[in-house]
C-alpha positions as CSV (number, residue, x, y, z in Angstrom):
1,M,-36.7,30.8,-98.6
2,Y,-36.5,27.5,-96.5
3,F,-32.7,27.7,-96.1
4,V,-32.8,31.2,-95.2
5,G,-35.5,30.7,-92.5
6,L,-33.4,27.8,-91.2
7,G,-30.4,29.7,-91.4
8,L,-31.8,32.7,-89.2
9,I,-33.4,30.3,-86.7
10,L,-30.0,28.7,-86.2
11,V,-28.2,32.1,-86.1
12,V,-30.6,33.4,-83.4
13,M,-30.3,29.8,-81.4
14,K,-26.5,30.1,-81.7
15,Y,-26.2,34.0,-80.5
16,M,-28.8,33.2,-77.7
17,A,-26.4,30.0,-76.8
18,Y,-30.0,28.1,-77.0
19,G,-29.9,24.2,-77.0
20,P,-27.3,22.0,-78.9
21,V,-26.8,24.8,-81.5
22,A,-25.0,26.9,-79.0
23,D,-22.0,24.0,-79.0
24,W,-22.0,24.0,-83.0
25,S,-19.2,25.9,-85.0
26,W,-20.3,29.1,-86.8
27,L,-19.5,27.3,-90.3
28,L,-22.1,24.7,-89.5
29,V,-24.6,27.5,-88.3
30,L,-24.1,29.5,-91.4
31,S,-24.0,26.7,-93.9
32,P,-27.9,27.0,-95.0
33,F,-27.0,30.6,-96.3
34,A,-24.6,28.7,-98.5
35,G,-27.4,26.5,-99.5
36,A,-30.0,29.2,-100.4
37,M,-27.2,30.9,-102.7
38,A,-26.5,27.4,-104.3
39,W,-30.2,27.1,-104.7
40,W,-30.9,30.5,-106.1
41,S,-27.8,30.2,-108.6
42,F,-29.1,27.0,-109.9
43,A,-32.8,28.5,-110.3
44,D,-31.7,31.5,-112.2
45,R,-29.2,29.2,-114.4
46,S,-32.2,26.7,-115.2
47,G,-34.4,29.0,-116.2
48,L,-36.7,28.0,-113.4
49,T,-37.1,31.6,-112.0
50,A,-38.1,32.9,-115.2
51,K,-40.8,30.0,-116.0
52,R,-42.3,30.8,-112.6
53,A,-42.5,34.5,-113.3
54,M,-43.9,33.9,-116.9
55,Q,-46.7,31.7,-115.5
56,H,-47.6,34.1,-112.7
57,E,-47.8,37.0,-115.2
58,Q,-50.1,34.7,-117.3
59,Q,-52.3,33.9,-114.4
60,R,-52.6,37.7,-113.5
61,R,-53.4,38.4,-117.3
62,Q,-56.0,35.8,-117.5
63,E,-57.5,36.7,-114.1
64,R,-57.8,40.0,-115.5
65,I,-59.4,39.1,-118.7
66,D,-62.0,37.1,-117.0
67,R,-62.6,40.0,-114.7
68,N,-63.1,42.4,-117.2
69,R,-65.4,40.0,-119.2
70,A,-67.4,39.4,-116.3
71,N,-67.8,43.1,-115.7
72,M,-69.1,43.4,-119.3
73,G,-71.5,40.3,-119.0
74,I,-69.8,38.2,-121.4
75,T,-69.5,34.5,-120.3
76,G,-67.1,33.3,-123.1
77,K,-69.7,30.9,-124.0
78,R,-72.2,31.8,-127.1
79,D,-76.0,30.3,-127.0
80,R,-76.3,28.6,-130.2
81,K,-79.9,27.4,-131.6
């Protein structure tokens, strides 16, 4: 997302002819979008995206389990004498 944000900022600066970006070529201004595409391609091929999605689902599942246990009054630890 950083590449996309940087690309949007540079496009707006180029369009408004603001600062040194006004003198840059459009190829240089649009290059962060190419970087974003390369990063997303790498993340998808390496499994990074799927791994993060699985971790997010596991975290949501555990939070739901903990919330339901708390609502039922189960702390998860048994009192042993």
